[in-house]
C-alpha positions in Angstrom: -26.4 17.9 157.3 -24.7 15.3 155.2 -25.8 14.5 151.7 -26.3 11.0 152.8 -29.4 12.3 154.6 -30.6 14.1 151.5 -32.8 13.1 148.6 -33.2 14.0 145.0 -34.7 17.5 145.0 -37.9 18.1 143.2 -37.5 21.9 142.5 -34.9 24.7 142.5 -36.0 26.0 146.0 -35.5 22.5 147.5 -32.2 22.1 145.7 -30.7 25.3 147.1 -32.0 24.5 150.6 -30.3 21.1 150.4 -27.1 22.7 149.1 -27.1 25.2 152.0 -27.6 22.4 154.5 -24.8 20.4 152.9 -22.3 23.2 153.1 -23.5 24.8 156.4 -25.9 27.8 156.6 -23.1 30.3 157.6 -21.1 29.4 154.4 -24.3 29.7 152.3 -25.2 33.1 153.7 -21.6 34.4 153.3 -21.2 32.9 149.8 -24.3 34.7 148.6 -24.1 38.0 150.6 -20.4 39.0 150.3 -20.1 39.0 146.5 -23.4 40.8 146.1 -23.0 43.4 149.0 -19.4 44.4 148.2 -20.2 45.9 144.7 -23.1 47.8 146.2 -20.9 49.3 149.0 -18.2 50.0 146.4 -20.6 51.9 144.2 -22.2 53.8 147.1 -18.7 55.0 148.1 -18.6 57.0 144.9 -14.9 56.4 144.7 -13.7 54.6 141.5 -10.6 53.3 143.4 -12.8 51.5 145.9 -15.0 50.1 143.1 -11.9 49.1 141.2 -10.6 47.2 144.2 -13.9 45.3 144.6 -14.0 44.5 140.9 -10.4 43.3 140.9 -10.9 41.2 144.1 -14.0 39.5 142.8 -12.7 39.2 139.2 -9.4 37.6 140.3 -11.4 35.1 142.5 -13.7 34.2 139.6 -10.9 33.9 137.0 -8.7 31.8 139.4 -11.6 29.5 140.2 -12.3 29.1 136.5 -8.7 28.1 135.8 -8.7 25.7 138.7 -11.9 24.1 137.7 -11.1 23.8 134.0 -7.5 22.8 134.2 -7.2 20.9 137.5 -10.5 19.8 139.2 -12.4 18.8 136.0 -9.7 16.4 134.8 -9.1 15.0 138.3 -12.8 14.3 138.8 -13.0 12.7 135.4 -10.2 10.2 136.4 -11.8 9.1 139.7 -13.8 6.0 140.2 -17.6 6.3 140.3 -17.8 6.2 144.1 -14.8 8.6 144.6 -16.2 11.0 142.0 -19.6 11.1 143.8 -17.9 11.6 147.2 -15.7 14.4 145.9 -18.7 16.0 144.1 -20.7 15.9 147.3 -18.4 18.4 148.9 -17.4 20.3 145.8 -20.6 20.9 143.9 -22.8 22.6 146.6 -20.0 25.0 147.5 -19.2 25.9 143.9 -22.8 26.4 143.0 -23.7 28.6 146.0 -20.5 30.7 145.6 -19.8 31.1 142.0 -23.1 32.4 140.7 -23.2 35.3 143.2 -19.5 36.0 142.4 -20.2 36.2 138.7 -23.0 38.7 139.3 -20.7 40.6 141.7 -17.9 40.8 139.1 -20.2 42.0 136.3 -22.1 44.4 138.5 -18.9 45.9 139.9 -17.5 46.2 136.4 -20.6 48.1 135.2 -20.5 50.3 138.3 -16.9 51.0 137.8 -17.4 52.0 134.2 -20.2 54.3 135.3 -18.1 55.9 138.0 -15.3 56.5 135.5 -17.7 58.1 133.0 -16.9 55.5 130.3 -20.5 55.2 129.2 -20.4 58.9 128.0 -18.2 57.9 125.1 -18.1 54.0 124.9 -15.1 52.6 123.1 -15.0 49.3 121.2 -13.3 47.7 124.1 -16.1 48.7 126.4 -18.7 47.2 124.1 -16.6 44.0 123.8 -16.4 43.8 127.6 -20.1 44.2 128.0 -20.9 41.6 125.3 -18.4 39.1 126.9 -19.8 39.7 130.4 -23.3 39.0 129.1 -22.1 35.8 127.4 -20.4 34.7 130.6 -23.5 35.3 132.6 -25.6 33.4 130.1 -23.2 30.5 130.1 -23.0 30.4 133.9 -26.7 30.7 134.6 -27.6 28.6 131.6 -25.8 25.3 130.7 -23.2 25.4 133.5 -26.0 25.9 136.1 -28.0 23.1 134.5 -25.0 20.7 134.7 -24.1 21.5 138.3 -27.7 21.3 139.3 -27.9 17.9 137.7 -24.7 16.8 139.4 -26.1 17.8 142.7 -29.4 16.0 142.1 -27.5 12.8 141.4 -25.2 12.9 144.4 -28.2 13.8 146.7 -30.3 10.9 145.4 -30.6 7.5 147.0 -30.2 5.9 143.6 -27.3 7.9 142.2 -26.8 7.4 138.5 -23.0 7.3 138.2 -23.0 7.3 134.4 -25.1 10.5 134.3 -23.0 12.1 137.0 -19.8 11.3 134.9 -21.4 12.6 131.8 -22.5 15.8 133.4 -19.0 16.3 134.9 -17.5 15.8 131.4 -19.9 18.4 129.9 -19.2 20.8 132.7 -15.4 20.4 132.2 -15.7 21.1 128.5 -17.9 24.2 129.0 -15.5 25.4 131.7 -12.9 25.7 129.0 -15.2 27.9 127.0 -15.8 30.0 130.1 -12.1 30.3 130.6 -11.6 31.4 127.0 -14.3 34.1 127.4 -12.6 35.3 130.6 -9.2 35.6 128.8 -11.0 37.6 126.1 -12.7 39.9 128.6 -9.3 40.5 130.3 -7.9 41.5 126.9 -10.9 43.9 126.4 -10.2 45.5 129.8 -6.6 46.0 128.8 -7.9 47.8 125.8 -10.0 50.0 128.1 -6.9 50.9 130.1 -5.2 52.1 126.9 -8.2 53.9 125.5 -9.2 51.5 122.7 
């Protein structure tokens, strides 16, 4: 389904259904299932090496996407005309929203699972506490204001009467918060380096 056939959603369930239709159902299922199932399989393997591989794969994807969004896509979208911005957002926003929230849960879940398999909770270090606090902050940011902004962007591009000024404002706010997200990610990578060296 094209978003040209959609309408402004009235609730979250309808919004996600329209997003899934806009991206294709197979993409939606894969985007949600893969990031959530991989950490479970990694943990059930009982092998820290498998869990580490899952965590590294999902974490690299999350970090890379955050860099791309904050440094490249955000500024590009902000420089487009109103119509071009809406057209780009129509393809970009549903995919990002469906994919990145499960990825963030998968990264944090696999990190916690890895720490458990490695016995790090038996004697938690300052770096471990820092990583947990930063992970909680990233989830709060992603499922709080960032979700609110992307949901608002989707509502506007799905509406018959798209408010281009509101769409541009939401995009600007999303871009600024993406920089905060990126800073938190750099900090959590630093905390994981501390974990590696026993701090």
